[in-house]
C-alpha angles and dihedrals in degrees: 000000000000118000122211118208118199115202123230089245091059091046089053093050090050093049091050090049093052095046094044108047117193114283115254106219124195108224132190090268094057111093097190091162142011121219121203124181121226103182148338122213100207108230121348097178116039144139091292095054114110109252094033095079094106096039101103102183104024136227134327133179127328125119140278118215129177116226111189102311098341133088117218123199118198105186146158111255116203091207105160151357136338087046114238090016107063095066142164131195103221134195118213130175137199138178096207104021091248107070109054134187125199109237097187149277119304097184137355127202120235092231093222106167098189099087092245103100122077090203098050093117127017123201147156104040114192126180122201127179112228116206092195093072100014093239142115114249122205123203123183139166122254116199138188113229139200137140116301119255127215105295091352125099109209105158087095114023142137093031121192128186117244119204121210133175130205113248089215119077125225133029093304085065087084087094090060139165091224120212115212114234126174134320112272096198135010135195092230102047113084098323120185115243094252092061116101146192093296088072120204099346101179142007135189120179121205135167127239110184105317095331126092120220131185138201114215133175143210141174135205094237089156083082104041095174091059099026115164125200120202140164130218142185129247127185135209139166091227133025090244089060152177088226122205126195115239091225095172088065098038138146091029105233105224094156097244147028112317126167139168098016118201113195131208135160116237127217093264090056097256119134116226126193117197112209143177103266095198113267103315110060136353111247141204139208128204136213137175094209103029090244111066108055137198130239118280119280127185137230110237098216091156088073089079105028139036110254104265096165128084094192123026116206136170134354110224105195146336106223124188110222130206093261091055097254123117131234118216117196117194140165124237143161126236130201090007125189092011091065131039106282114264128166113222128196116230135185131216134179124218143169124231120208117195116222116162121038 
């Protein structure tokens, strides 16, 4: 009888192969899902909305979540001068997604325009509910600021990601108050070569199984004429960190401009990240495992509304409603540059049909 001896090296290879199944990528030919827009409600928060009277330049980014029967918008308000420096992180709420009330200010920047303060400009607030501690977690960007130089953007630079946690447990803790903890990511601690002067310009943590992953962004604003924006992935065992950049996968190649990703998992198991698609249409990318992402696709909002915006900006959430439809909130500018710049918040409804499993 012949005996077969398997070397320890072969056993190791077999074990690695079993523990690391082949990556299932979503390509441009994979439909996965079909998105059809139902309606778009123009702007739901604008200059005339009560509570926005002292907000000079409007709204940008942030996230909308639905807690019980109430929508909550946590967003960056460009409320004063210098523009993009004098900032507030505002909290708004609405029962129907159309009529909004300003709850209050979560954080306000110090507006220092000398380049010395790390909290000169505050941007990109994202709230995430963590089942592990039954609390809402808030992350936001803290920039240094000073006047731009030739071919160098400095009004928002050297960004770091601040982490804060609601002092109130449960879903109702969305109202805070939020207690600042540590920094989750910094521009000056183990950055990847593609990261630039803007520092860490966004962060969104999400969970896959028992692991936490996070999209973060940066831009080479030290060379404004050739500026490149990218997003990358980081990983941690807990939302508090420590977070480690997944350098072997970074920057994530989505085939186009993508900023401020917000991640959720859909009913068929696919992960979707909605992103700022750079002025024309908000976009999205897809993944089966939450780690390996597809190329960029775009939402066709113009299929249900005449284009009223001159500059499209950032999607703020994709919320599944009780009737099975989804609500997409996003920011955009109208009549720019003919009127003073003001970022509006808008609302659209859509259907998602799942195709490939």
